[in-house]
Structure formats: C-alpha cells, structure tokens
KEVO-481977 format. One record per residue (C-alpha): residue in three letters; x negated, y negated, z negated. Coordinates in Angstrom, 3 decimals, decimal comma. Layout:
<drenbas>
r	c1	c2	c3
ALA	X	Y	Z
...
</drenbas>
This chain:
<drenbas>
r	c1	c2	c3
MET	-134,032	-265,178	-69,878
LYS	-131,799	-264,102	-72,984
LYS	-132,399	-264,784	-76,324
ILE	-131,560	-262,226	-79,210
ILE	-131,668	-263,006	-83,155
VAL	-132,273	-259,702	-85,491
ALA	-131,114	-260,503	-88,996
GLY	-133,159	-258,851	-91,309
ALA	-136,049	-255,753	-91,149
GLY	-134,390	-252,788	-90,727
HIS	-135,114	-249,534	-89,629
GLY	-132,589	-249,957	-86,188
GLY	-132,673	-253,544	-86,091
LEU	-136,813	-253,665	-85,938
THR	-136,507	-250,430	-82,785
ALA	-133,786	-252,442	-81,076
ALA	-135,958	-255,528	-80,943
TYR	-138,654	-253,214	-79,953
ASN	-136,875	-252,330	-76,411
LEU	-134,986	-255,103	-76,441
SER	-138,904	-257,339	-76,073
LYS	-140,163	-254,516	-74,330
ASN	-137,217	-255,303	-71,206
GLY	-137,771	-259,049	-71,254
PHE	-135,634	-259,956	-73,947
ASP	-136,629	-262,974	-76,365
VAL	-136,367	-261,788	-79,491
THR	-137,044	-263,065	-82,744
VAL	-136,474	-261,303	-86,212
PHE	-135,440	-263,320	-89,600
GLU	-136,447	-261,455	-92,944
LYS	-136,314	-262,699	-96,006
GLY	-139,065	-260,774	-97,639
ASP	-143,068	-261,653	-96,562
ARG	-144,710	-259,682	-94,481
GLU	-147,065	-257,554	-97,084
GLY	-145,195	-255,541	-99,384
LEU	-142,144	-255,222	-97,415
GLY	-140,168	-252,267	-98,386
TYR	-139,902	-250,213	-101,624
ASP	-143,103	-248,156	-102,732
TRP	-141,989	-244,853	-101,913
HIS	-142,105	-242,214	-99,837
ASP	-138,922	-241,483	-97,150
ALA	-138,116	-237,489	-95,187
LEU	-138,748	-238,592	-91,865
ASN	-139,295	-236,643	-88,296
TYR	-140,969	-237,136	-84,643
ASP	-137,766	-236,514	-82,919
ALA	-136,518	-240,498	-84,594
PHE	-139,593	-241,321	-82,883
ASP	-139,432	-240,267	-79,343
TYR	-136,271	-240,948	-79,216
ALA	-136,620	-244,670	-80,027
GLY	-139,191	-244,859	-77,870
ILE	-141,689	-245,681	-80,187
GLU	-145,214	-243,720	-79,943
ARG	-145,524	-241,289	-82,903
PRO	-147,250	-242,524	-86,373
ASP	-151,239	-241,388	-86,540
ARG	-151,416	-238,241	-88,546
SER	-153,251	-240,489	-91,081
LEU	-150,092	-242,458	-91,402
ILE	-148,071	-239,686	-92,946
ARG	-148,011	-236,538	-94,783
ASP	-146,782	-233,178	-95,060
GLY	-143,173	-231,817	-95,931
VAL	-141,955	-229,518	-98,250
GLN	-139,236	-227,605	-99,031
SER	-136,190	-228,333	-101,167
GLY	-133,639	-226,744	-103,462
PHE	-130,476	-227,177	-105,135
GLU	-129,763	-226,869	-108,844
ASN	-126,395	-226,694	-110,499
PRO	-125,698	-228,881	-113,629
SER	-126,937	-225,891	-115,846
ALA	-129,477	-225,272	-114,295
ASN	-128,966	-220,939	-113,645
VAL	-128,610	-221,295	-110,087
LYS	-130,879	-222,507	-107,296
LEU	-129,743	-222,565	-103,941
VAL	-133,490	-222,763	-101,410
ILE	-132,992	-224,854	-98,573
PRO	-134,829	-222,788	-95,332
TYR	-138,357	-225,135	-94,848
ASP	-138,178	-227,837	-91,841
PRO	-141,928	-227,755	-90,073
THR	-140,847	-230,550	-88,454
GLY	-140,317	-233,165	-91,232
PHE	-142,571	-235,364	-93,002
MET	-143,271	-237,977	-95,088
MET	-143,899	-241,291	-94,856
ASP	-144,439	-244,067	-97,168
ARG	-141,771	-246,646	-96,562
ARG	-143,865	-249,966	-96,393
VAL	-146,236	-247,938	-94,072
LEU	-143,357	-247,407	-91,996
LEU	-142,116	-250,997	-91,637
LYS	-145,623	-252,405	-91,170
TYR	-146,100	-250,189	-88,299
LEU	-142,627	-250,613	-86,733
ILE	-143,438	-254,358	-87,333
ASP	-147,083	-253,839	-85,248
ASN	-145,324	-252,389	-82,435
ALA	-142,754	-254,401	-82,091
GLU	-145,253	-257,517	-82,225
LYS	-147,526	-255,832	-79,071
VAL	-144,284	-256,115	-76,507
GLY	-144,161	-259,614	-77,983
VAL	-141,138	-259,932	-80,675
LYS	-141,762	-262,414	-82,682
PHE	-141,337	-262,677	-86,580
GLN	-140,223	-265,781	-89,093
PHE	-140,418	-263,861	-92,512
GLY	-139,690	-265,889	-95,951
CYS	-136,185	-266,327	-94,394
GLU	-133,036	-266,545	-96,783
ILE	-130,284	-265,531	-94,457
THR	-126,997	-266,822	-95,216
GLY	-124,922	-266,218	-92,552
ALA	-123,646	-266,253	-89,181
VAL	-123,117	-269,544	-86,244
PHE	-120,352	-269,703	-84,492
ASP	-118,772	-270,539	-80,937
GLY	-114,869	-270,203	-81,132
LEU	-114,533	-266,314	-82,044
SER	-117,972	-266,100	-81,008
VAL	-121,174	-265,130	-83,180
ALA	-124,213	-267,647	-81,516
GLY	-126,251	-267,437	-84,331
ILE	-128,028	-267,570	-87,793
LYS	-128,081	-269,797	-90,969
TYR	-131,077	-269,638	-92,657
VAL	-133,258	-271,368	-96,378
LYS	-136,625	-271,458	-95,190
ASP	-138,918	-273,123	-97,960
GLY	-135,707	-274,734	-99,716
GLU	-134,160	-276,450	-96,364
ALA	-131,082	-274,507	-94,426
MET	-131,632	-274,375	-91,117
GLU	-129,959	-272,855	-87,739
LYS	-131,246	-270,911	-85,184
ARG	-129,004	-270,586	-81,999
ALA	-128,669	-267,446	-80,158
ASP	-127,097	-265,305	-77,564
MET	-126,701	-262,641	-79,776
VAL	-127,191	-261,280	-82,877
ILE	-127,802	-258,045	-84,300
ASP	-127,439	-257,281	-88,154
ALA	-130,324	-255,182	-90,073
CYS	-129,883	-257,026	-93,258
GLY	-128,570	-254,409	-95,431
MET	-125,463	-253,440	-97,306
TYR	-124,812	-256,629	-98,707
SER	-125,637	-258,724	-95,391
PRO	-124,593	-262,355	-95,505
VAL	-124,206	-262,191	-91,958
ARG	-120,923	-259,490	-92,120
GLN	-119,850	-261,130	-94,812
SER	-119,364	-264,639	-93,208
LEU	-117,113	-262,966	-90,556
PRO	-114,014	-264,303	-90,203
PRO	-110,450	-261,477	-91,160
CYS	-109,754	-261,407	-87,329
PHE	-112,975	-259,960	-86,432
ASN	-111,615	-257,079	-88,100
ILE	-114,461	-255,787	-89,369
LYS	-115,349	-254,920	-92,854
GLU	-116,842	-257,290	-95,204
GLY	-118,201	-254,529	-97,748
PHE	-118,506	-251,312	-99,201
GLU	-115,838	-249,848	-101,806
ALA	-117,281	-247,898	-105,098
LYS	-116,950	-244,814	-103,466
GLU	-118,897	-245,641	-100,586
THR	-121,772	-247,101	-103,131
PHE	-125,137	-244,784	-104,978
HIS	-127,223	-246,578	-107,725
VAL	-130,325	-244,863	-107,657
TYR	-133,648	-245,429	-110,039
ARG	-137,057	-244,479	-108,318
VAL	-140,315	-243,421	-109,852
TYR	-143,322	-241,651	-109,603
PHE	-145,157	-240,591	-112,496
GLU	-149,175	-239,274	-112,444
ASN	-148,573	-235,026	-112,095
ILE	-151,701	-234,385	-114,593
THR	-152,025	-230,776	-114,030
GLY	-151,575	-230,848	-110,428
GLU	-148,615	-228,048	-110,389
ILE	-146,212	-228,089	-107,752
LEU	-142,523	-226,060	-108,576
ASN	-140,987	-223,836	-105,944
PRO	-139,685	-225,190	-104,271
PRO	-141,473	-228,706	-104,405
TYR	-138,377	-231,057	-104,191
LEU	-135,254	-229,737	-106,252
ILE	-132,355	-231,422	-106,396
SER	-130,351	-231,381	-109,378
LEU	-126,147	-231,510	-109,216
PHE	-124,915	-234,078	-111,937
HIS	-128,017	-233,003	-113,830
MET	-127,355	-233,855	-116,954
GLY	-123,742	-234,204	-116,792
LYS	-123,578	-237,661	-114,891
PRO	-121,972	-237,773	-111,283
GLY	-125,021	-238,297	-108,899
ILE	-127,614	-236,579	-108,000
ASP	-131,198	-236,753	-109,175
TRP	-134,518	-235,444	-108,046
VAL	-137,933	-233,969	-109,249
LEU	-140,640	-234,066	-106,303
THR	-144,018	-232,382	-107,025
GLU	-147,096	-233,556	-104,882
GLU	-150,230	-232,452	-106,968
ASP	-151,021	-236,281	-107,281
SER	-147,770	-237,684	-108,652
VAL	-144,135	-236,260	-109,646
ASP	-141,159	-238,210	-107,490
ILE	-138,469	-238,830	-109,897
LEU	-135,111	-240,494	-108,669
VAL	-132,121	-241,001	-110,603
GLY	-128,634	-241,619	-108,814
LYS	-124,566	-241,704	-109,616
PHE	-122,243	-242,412	-107,406
GLY	-120,271	-245,801	-107,440
THR	-117,227	-244,461	-108,343
ALA	-118,573	-243,598	-112,067
GLY	-119,702	-247,084	-112,417
ALA	-123,355	-248,441	-112,505
LEU	-126,451	-246,778	-112,926
THR	-127,633	-247,385	-116,759
GLU	-130,399	-247,389	-119,165
GLU	-129,622	-244,927	-120,883
GLU	-128,567	-242,407	-118,179
ILE	-132,640	-242,879	-116,415
GLU	-133,866	-242,707	-119,435
ALA	-132,382	-239,365	-120,434
ALA	-132,717	-237,716	-117,020
ILE	-136,709	-238,450	-116,903
ALA	-136,647	-237,244	-120,328
ASP	-135,009	-233,837	-119,394
TYR	-137,138	-233,798	-116,297
ARG	-140,395	-234,258	-119,118
GLU	-139,201	-231,294	-121,265
ARG	-139,156	-229,047	-118,547
TYR	-141,565	-229,807	-116,478
PRO	-144,730	-230,744	-119,226
PHE	-147,034	-231,874	-116,456
ILE	-145,238	-234,980	-115,779
GLY	-147,077	-237,922	-117,165
GLU	-146,689	-240,921	-119,033
LYS	-148,247	-243,424	-116,442
ILE	-146,580	-244,796	-113,604
VAL	-148,316	-244,597	-110,206
ARG	-145,883	-246,543	-107,804
GLY	-142,230	-246,947	-107,345
GLY	-139,796	-248,172	-111,062
ALA	-137,262	-249,858	-108,823
ALA	-133,405	-249,456	-108,859
GLY	-131,229	-250,193	-105,702
GLU	-127,903	-249,309	-104,669
ILE	-127,538	-248,004	-101,156
PRO	-124,236	-247,597	-98,896
LEU	-123,175	-243,657	-99,370
SER	-120,390	-244,072	-96,446
LYS	-119,716	-242,803	-93,064
MET	-119,957	-245,077	-90,076
LEU	-118,276	-248,811	-90,911
PRO	-114,449	-248,399	-88,917
LEU	-115,377	-251,440	-86,380
LEU	-119,521	-252,294	-85,848
VAL	-119,188	-254,677	-82,321
ALA	-117,672	-258,690	-82,163
ASP	-118,137	-261,028	-79,348
GLY	-122,323	-261,992	-79,899
TYR	-122,814	-259,068	-82,885
ALA	-123,634	-256,068	-83,357
LEU	-124,066	-253,885	-86,765
VAL	-127,003	-251,282	-87,313
GLY	-127,974	-249,588	-90,261
ASP	-126,827	-249,863	-93,787
SER	-125,142	-253,046	-92,561
ALA	-123,152	-250,527	-90,643
GLY	-122,650	-247,731	-93,539
MET	-125,239	-245,579	-91,405
THR	-126,893	-243,160	-94,309
ILE	-126,861	-239,876	-94,161
PRO	-124,567	-239,163	-97,330
LEU	-125,859	-236,656	-99,900
ASN	-129,065	-236,366	-97,786
GLY	-131,546	-239,356	-98,271
SER	-131,946	-242,372	-96,288
GLY	-130,218	-243,743	-93,183
ILE	-134,017	-244,155	-91,469
VAL	-133,246	-242,087	-88,397
LEU	-130,251	-242,787	-87,675
SER	-130,611	-246,397	-87,863
MET	-133,601	-245,908	-85,234
GLN	-131,592	-244,140	-82,987
ALA	-128,582	-246,012	-83,511
GLY	-131,200	-249,124	-82,778
LYS	-132,088	-247,640	-79,602
ILE	-128,571	-246,650	-78,471
LEU	-128,077	-250,606	-78,741
ALA	-130,593	-251,590	-76,945
ASP	-129,568	-249,533	-74,756
LYS	-125,899	-250,984	-73,765
ILE	-127,702	-254,587	-74,293
ILE	-129,724	-254,162	-71,733
SER	-127,226	-252,735	-69,467
CYS	-124,176	-255,747	-70,308
ASP	-123,273	-256,218	-66,739
ALA	-123,828	-260,077	-66,163
ASP	-125,619	-260,837	-69,164
ALA	-122,142	-261,377	-71,331
PHE	-122,645	-259,667	-74,442
SER	-118,997	-259,898	-75,138
ILE	-117,061	-257,351	-77,656
GLU	-116,214	-255,007	-74,331
ASN	-119,769	-254,721	-73,220
LEU	-120,977	-253,977	-77,057
TRP	-118,456	-251,169	-77,674
ASN	-119,942	-248,858	-75,697
TYR	-122,508	-249,173	-78,151
GLN	-120,016	-248,071	-80,914
TYR	-118,309	-245,088	-78,464
GLU	-122,251	-243,411	-77,964
TYR	-123,398	-243,715	-81,418
PHE	-120,029	-242,477	-83,114
GLN	-119,665	-239,469	-80,360
THR	-123,958	-238,276	-80,115
LEU	-124,319	-239,342	-84,191
GLY	-121,804	-240,409	-86,540
LYS	-118,831	-238,068	-85,990
ASP	-120,276	-235,600	-87,381
LEU	-121,043	-237,243	-90,378
VAL	-117,866	-237,724	-91,096
MET	-117,369	-234,346	-92,593
ILE	-119,937	-234,668	-95,356
ASP	-118,587	-237,732	-96,226
ILE	-115,038	-236,352	-96,946
LEU	-117,063	-233,542	-98,928
LYS	-118,709	-236,484	-101,260
ASN	-115,639	-238,399	-101,846
PHE	-114,251	-234,997	-103,275
PHE	-117,264	-234,332	-105,162
THR	-116,630	-237,791	-106,699
HIS	-113,817	-236,127	-108,946
CYS	-115,592	-233,571	-110,197
LYS	-117,602	-232,590	-113,553
LYS	-120,092	-230,840	-114,952
LYS	-118,268	-227,679	-115,557
ASP	-116,501	-228,074	-111,756
ILE	-120,101	-228,060	-110,258
ASP	-121,209	-225,025	-111,975
TYR	-118,759	-223,002	-110,737
PHE	-118,645	-223,924	-107,556
LEU	-122,626	-222,761	-107,568
GLU	-122,356	-220,150	-109,587
LYS	-119,302	-218,382	-107,505
LYS	-121,203	-219,128	-104,193
ILE	-118,103	-221,709	-103,054
LEU	-121,858	-224,514	-102,042
THR	-124,105	-222,324	-100,561
GLU	-127,372	-223,072	-98,925
GLU	-125,598	-223,191	-95,647
MET	-123,127	-226,315	-96,839
LEU	-125,860	-227,699	-98,530
ASP	-128,376	-227,742	-95,220
PHE	-126,967	-231,049	-94,121
GLY	-129,034	-231,374	-91,512
LYS	-128,113	-228,618	-89,544
GLY	-124,416	-230,323	-89,679
ILE	-121,400	-228,353	-91,189
ASN	-118,517	-226,359	-89,896
ILE	-115,649	-225,973	-91,708
THR	-112,576	-224,404	-90,585
PRO	-109,277	-224,634	-91,588
GLN	-109,549	-220,221	-92,680
PHE	-112,165	-221,800	-95,000
ILE	-110,797	-224,359	-96,643
LEU	-107,989	-222,358	-97,713
HIS	-110,161	-219,618	-99,206
ILE	-111,797	-222,710	-101,344
ILE	-108,589	-223,799	-102,617
ALA	-108,286	-220,183	-103,772
VAL	-111,177	-219,594	-104,796
GLY	-111,356	-222,996	-106,994
MET	-108,021	-222,740	-108,481
PRO	-108,644	-221,516	-111,928
LEU	-110,138	-225,585	-111,372
ILE	-106,298	-226,354	-111,511
GLY	-107,080	-230,232	-111,969
LEU	-109,315	-230,225	-108,474
VAL	-106,684	-228,842	-106,378
PRO	-105,337	-231,995	-105,173
PRO	-108,391	-233,895	-104,547
LEU	-109,184	-230,895	-103,107
VAL	-106,315	-230,611	-100,879
ASN	-106,602	-234,647	-100,190
ASN	-110,096	-234,864	-99,357
LEU	-109,882	-231,442	-97,188
LYS	-106,827	-231,914	-95,680
SER	-108,494	-234,722	-92,855
ILE	-111,169	-232,614	-92,405
PRO	-108,638	-230,875	-88,977
SER	-108,649	-233,869	-88,008
ILE	-111,917	-235,424	-87,343
ASP	-112,005	-233,764	-83,602
SER	-108,910	-235,082	-82,900
VAL	-109,950	-238,381	-83,868
ALA	-113,100	-238,614	-82,086
ALA	-111,253	-237,361	-78,750
GLN	-108,853	-240,263	-79,373
MET	-111,764	-242,805	-79,316
PRO	-111,399	-244,944	-76,000
GLU	-113,838	-245,028	-74,242
GLU	-113,089	-248,864	-72,794
TYR	-112,328	-251,355	-75,111
SER	-109,498	-252,711	-75,348
LYS	-108,011	-254,512	-78,576
GLU	-105,142	-252,499	-78,687
ALA	-106,320	-249,619	-78,556
VAL	-109,384	-250,038	-80,206
SER	-106,876	-251,380	-83,026
GLU	-105,105	-248,155	-82,989
TRP	-108,471	-245,747	-83,276
VAL	-109,794	-248,239	-86,023
GLU	-106,869	-247,384	-88,178
LYS	-106,662	-243,427	-87,665
TYR	-110,765	-243,723	-88,182
SER	-110,170	-245,364	-91,621
ARG	-107,710	-242,729	-93,004
LEU	-110,589	-240,127	-92,687
</drenbas>
C-alpha cells in the first residue's frame, strides 16, 4: 500500500487525503495545531458545488448559514455597486468546516498527527521522500512515497526545496494581503442593504475592508495590499471607528475573531509539482484575488490531485505523472484567475481619488466586480479604459503595463504542454511568470 503524507490540515490537503484513503492509499495528515479549535474563528463563503466536485457529502443544514448579498462602495462612499445575489452560496464557520473535513477523512481511514511542527522535507536524491517535524520538543522524520504540501503560504516544506526544483520559494509583496478580522455585537439587529458591503480603499488605505451585518453580530475585516506595507494598529482602529460612526448599532463587545493574518493574493504559482511532491491550496497560491478565501478552489484542486495520484502509472509519483495535476487545474480553474490577478496588480498603484474616479465614471461596474462569474476583457475594452482614464495621467503607464498582458492569457494557456518535458515546461513557466 502506497504511503502518502499530507503536510498541514488545509482544505485542499484534507480533500486529497479523503479521496486517496477512500481509494486504498495509506494517508497520514501532519498538522502543527491541536484538533480542537483548528482554524480561524470566523465564517467563510462556500457553495455546495465545492463538496459535490470533491466527492464529499454535503454538510447538514444545521452546520451552515445562508449566504448574503454583497456590494462595493468607493472610498468617498458616494457610489455603491450591488452584486446580484447568488442563492447557491452559504456561510460556514471555518472551524466547523475543518472539523467536518477531518471527521469525513477519518471515516475513510485517514490518520492524523496533531501537534507536529513541520520543519522541511526529506529527500532521496532529487525526490521528496517525506517530512521533518518536531513533536513534543523532539526532532523527527517520517518517510512516504509522496508528500502533498498543504502547509500554507509560508510552507516550510516548499521553502526547504533546493533551487534546482524551480519551485518558487515564497510570495512577493504584491502577492500578499494583510488582514484583521473581528466580530462585534450587533446591538439593534439592524441589517445593511446590502448586508455585505465591501469598501475599496477605505479611509484612503490601499486595500479592501468590509462590514457584514447579521442579526447577532457585525463582521468587520480590515485588509491592506502587501505592496503598501504591514497593516498597522492605527489603520485597524481608524477603520473600525469609521464604521462604528456610520453604523451606531456596532457594539463594543467582541463576540468572536479579533485575529490578524496574511493570505496570498496571487495567481497560481508557476510550478506546483516535483518528484514525490505537489502543492495545493495557499501553499500553491490558490486564493481568488480580491474575492475572499480560496477554500472552494483548494477543495477542487485537492480532488484533481487525488485523481491524478490514483491514476499514476506503475504507482510512480514522478513529476512527469504529477504534471497532469497542474495542467488540469490550470486549464479548468487557474487560468480564469490570471486576469483578476493582473487587475489587482494595477489597482495596487491607485490612490483613493483614482478609485473614486473609476466608480463615479462607471469604469468599474457591477459586472467587473462580480468575480464569481469571471471577467471577459477584450483588447477594445482595454483601449476604452485607457481613453476614459486619461485624466489620471499618472496611472496610464501602470495601466498599460498591466493590462497589456491580458490578451496573452489565452495564448499562454494554449501553449501549456499537456505532457511533461523539462524543456517545454521550463519555457512555459517563463511565459506564465511574465503575465
């Protein structure tokens, strides 16, 4: 029986573990946290398609909350764009979701080792052959036929890979997003219209904040693009104070959350696989830029990865066999996010007045901000944006520099080699990295 190690109890790794164990693999998940209380104390947006795609039974109605309608407002709060309501979406507590995925994995035989701080990979030559970790103060190793890296954006496994693997070690500042999230008591039970209001460049800060109202609580997120530096206490306090002034029903009592973190805000990393190794989830940059967490993408990727491992010829978990995982993920899911990532890179150059202008002049519309339905931007539309944006002359160079890549996305996707060869993949990685 082939042994698989899943490094980290991430959503994509747990999905892969579930499907592999169900198909006869010996799977062990190593996680540094404790089983109880694993994950952040907040809700995430999900849909049933993620569970159906992953082959995991849908969660019971008692474990979820209804989704809510969302909207965007400009920094001056004088323009509001309301996104059409998606009746298939719902909210689920992250801790409840992780417990649900772990429980389902255990039912099909996945083993779990909690309290294990992973420190790096074990190698056989140029193949990943296991992990190094510390448990109860003792340094240990565990070997396996393959390692699935679900350790997150600062994965110690990925960071321990030698340069010859050509797997990106980390994320650049422009690929990161600093967040603080807290839930306050809703004193009166008042609900905003729309209930989930996302503020672009709130208080002039380059980033995204939101206020999400429910009858029992008000969910506030304060977020800042990594290119603008770390999120400060002063910025957090100013954003919350402004929301509290505008919405007096926001109480002082914290009912949950109150944690700061950092997430990747990027397109998929250029290379996700090596001999005996594959990345999934935040480790691989599978977060939807500008539109929340990457849980759905991670679960879908976990299923694709499991299917490719199951079908590996002669049980050989080589880069040649595992490349099919990256190819299918990119062609079915990852390609559509590149355009959003390019737009995000442009907006990191903007100021408060620029965002006001884009919404007031209807350059940014509801359709453009409804990321869940994808974005179709033609060369003609790019020229239109440049023409309308000419009064913001300082933005024209970064606008042209970023948007000129958009017409190349389909070409780069079409040039992605379906079968692995070192030379062809290296050439493709170079082209993809330039997008």
